[in-house]
C-alpha positions as CSV (number, residue, x, y, z in Angstrom):
1,X,81.9,90.3,75.0
2,X,83.7,90.9,78.3
3,X,85.9,87.9,77.8
4,X,86.9,89.2,74.4
5,X,87.7,92.6,75.8
6,X,89.8,91.0,78.6
7,X,91.6,88.9,76.0
8,X,92.4,91.9,73.9
9,X,93.6,93.9,76.9
10,X,96.0,91.1,77.7
11,X,97.6,91.6,74.4
12,X,98.3,95.3,74.7
13,X,101.6,96.8,75.8
14,X,102.5,100.4,76.3
15,X,106.1,101.4,76.1
16,X,107.4,104.6,77.5
17,X,110.8,106.2,77.7
18,X,111.0,107.2,81.3
19,X,109.4,106.0,84.5
20,X,108.1,109.5,85.0
21,X,105.7,108.9,82.2
22,X,104.2,105.9,83.9
23,X,102.4,108.0,86.5
24,X,100.1,109.7,84.0
25,X,99.5,106.4,82.3
26,X,98.6,104.7,85.6
27,X,96.1,107.4,86.5
28,X,94.5,107.2,83.1
29,X,94.1,103.5,83.2
30,X,92.8,103.5,86.8
31,X,90.3,106.3,85.8
32,X,88.9,104.0,83.1
33,X,89.1,100.9,85.4
34,X,91.4,99.1,83.1
35,X,93.7,96.5,84.6
36,X,97.4,97.1,84.2
37,X,100.8,95.7,85.2
38,X,104.0,97.7,85.4
39,X,107.2,95.9,84.5
40,X,110.7,97.2,84.8
41,X,109.7,100.0,87.1
42,X,107.6,100.7,90.1
43,X,104.0,101.7,90.2
44,X,104.0,105.3,91.4
45,X,100.8,104.9,93.3
46,X,102.0,101.8,95.0
47,X,105.0,103.6,96.6
48,X,104.7,103.9,100.4
49,X,105.7,107.6,100.3
50,X,103.1,108.4,97.7
51,X,100.4,106.5,99.6
52,X,101.3,108.5,102.8
53,X,100.9,111.8,101.0
54,X,97.7,110.7,99.4
55,X,96.4,109.8,102.9
56,X,97.3,113.4,104.1
57,X,95.4,114.8,101.1
58,X,92.4,112.6,101.8
59,X,92.4,114.0,105.3
60,X,92.6,117.5,103.9
61,X,89.5,116.7,101.8
62,X,87.7,114.8,104.6
63,X,89.2,115.0,108.2
64,X,87.0,112.1,109.3
65,X,88.6,109.6,106.9
66,X,89.6,106.9,109.5
67,X,91.7,104.8,107.2
68,X,93.8,107.8,106.1
69,X,94.3,108.9,109.7
70,X,95.3,105.4,110.8
71,X,97.9,105.4,108.0
72,X,99.6,108.7,108.8
73,X,99.1,109.2,112.6
74,X,102.8,108.5,113.3
75,X,104.2,109.3,109.8
76,X,106.6,111.0,110.0
77,X,107.3,109.7,113.5
78,X,105.8,112.0,116.2
79,X,106.0,109.7,119.2
80,X,102.5,108.4,118.6
81,X,103.5,104.7,118.0
82,X,101.2,103.3,120.7
83,X,98.3,105.4,119.3
84,X,99.1,104.2,115.8
85,X,98.9,100.6,117.0
86,X,95.5,101.3,118.6
87,X,94.2,102.9,115.5
88,X,95.3,100.0,113.3
89,X,93.1,97.8,115.6
90,X,90.2,100.2,115.9
91,X,90.3,103.3,113.6
92,X,88.7,106.5,114.6
93,X,88.0,109.9,112.9
94,X,90.2,112.9,113.5
95,X,87.4,114.4,115.7
96,X,88.0,111.5,118.2
97,X,91.8,111.3,118.0
98,X,92.5,113.5,121.1
99,X,90.1,111.5,123.3
100,X,91.7,108.3,122.1
101,X,95.2,109.7,122.9
102,X,94.2,110.7,126.4
103,X,93.9,106.9,127.2
104,X,97.6,106.5,126.3
105,X,99.1,109.4,128.2
106,X,99.8,113.2,128.3
107,X,102.7,113.2,125.8
108,X,100.7,111.3,123.3
109,X,97.8,113.6,123.8
110,X,100.0,116.6,123.1
111,X,101.2,115.0,119.8
112,X,97.6,114.1,118.9
113,X,96.5,117.7,119.4
114,X,99.3,118.9,117.2
115,X,98.3,116.4,114.4
116,X,94.7,117.5,114.7
117,X,95.8,121.1,114.2
118,X,97.7,120.2,111.1
119,X,94.7,118.3,109.7
120,X,92.4,121.2,110.4
121,X,94.8,123.6,108.6
122,X,95.1,121.3,105.6
123,X,91.3,121.0,105.5
124,X,90.9,124.8,105.6
125,X,93.5,125.2,102.8
126,X,92.1,122.3,100.8
127,X,88.9,124.2,100.1
128,X,90.6,126.7,97.8
129,X,94.1,125.5,97.1
130,X,95.1,123.5,94.1
131,X,96.1,119.8,94.7
132,X,99.7,120.7,93.9
133,X,99.8,123.7,96.3
134,X,98.2,121.6,99.0
135,X,100.7,118.8,98.5
136,X,103.5,121.4,99.0
137,X,101.8,122.4,102.2
138,X,101.6,118.8,103.4
139,X,105.3,118.2,102.7
140,X,106.3,121.4,104.6
141,X,103.8,121.5,107.4
142,X,104.1,117.8,108.4
143,X,107.9,117.7,108.0
144,X,107.5,114.8,105.6
145,X,110.0,116.1,103.0
146,X,112.7,116.5,105.7
147,X,111.9,113.1,107.2
148,X,112.2,111.3,103.8
149,X,115.5,113.1,103.0
150,X,117.0,112.3,106.4
151,X,116.0,108.7,106.6
152,X,117.2,107.7,103.1
153,X,120.4,109.7,103.1
154,X,119.8,110.8,99.5
155,X,117.1,112.3,97.4
156,X,116.1,109.2,95.5
157,X,112.8,108.9,97.5
158,X,112.0,112.5,96.8
159,X,111.8,111.6,93.1
160,X,108.5,109.8,93.8
161,X,107.2,112.8,95.6
162,X,108.1,115.1,92.6
163,X,106.3,112.6,90.3
164,X,103.2,112.8,92.4
165,X,103.4,116.6,92.4
166,X,103.7,116.7,88.6
167,X,100.5,114.7,88.5
168,X,98.8,117.1,90.9
169,X,99.9,120.1,88.8
170,X,98.1,118.7,85.8
171,X,94.8,118.6,87.8
172,X,92.3,121.1,86.6
173,X,89.8,120.4,89.3
174,X,89.6,120.7,93.1
175,X,91.2,118.3,95.5
176,X,88.2,116.0,95.8
177,X,88.0,115.6,92.0
178,X,91.8,114.8,91.8
179,X,91.6,112.3,94.6
180,X,88.7,110.6,92.8
181,X,90.8,110.3,89.6
182,X,93.6,108.6,91.6
């Protein structure tokens, strides 16, 4: 039976008019654990910028998410490159970040304290803000929107961020529910 279903899935194609429509389709397919392949456009959830923002939202939901912290510790750049390298080798939760930073030096410790403060604020807001409002807070509070605009020189990369926000706006649940859908 499963071979038959897999065979049928391999024969299905979904056409859409704009790449913006792909995001909702991707979330729906992932939610049902159906395999998919995007052709002619990029997978919204595979974009580095989108993955960074989702990592911030994961930290807002659970500040002890080691993988999410390791992903964004120096994104956008905040002079924590050496700490980011250390976290790639040996991740730690947000509650241990400042202690790990002390091993690197005072400037890194200062940056780690600032990041921990941001994560705490996001976590506090995440308990009652909608995913879309929290995404706006992440973009503003972390400086991510400004950083993406300044590094690319145009607003092309911001399109991916607006596509993610549109998906977040359609969420009817809390942050944890929306992250589980993704």
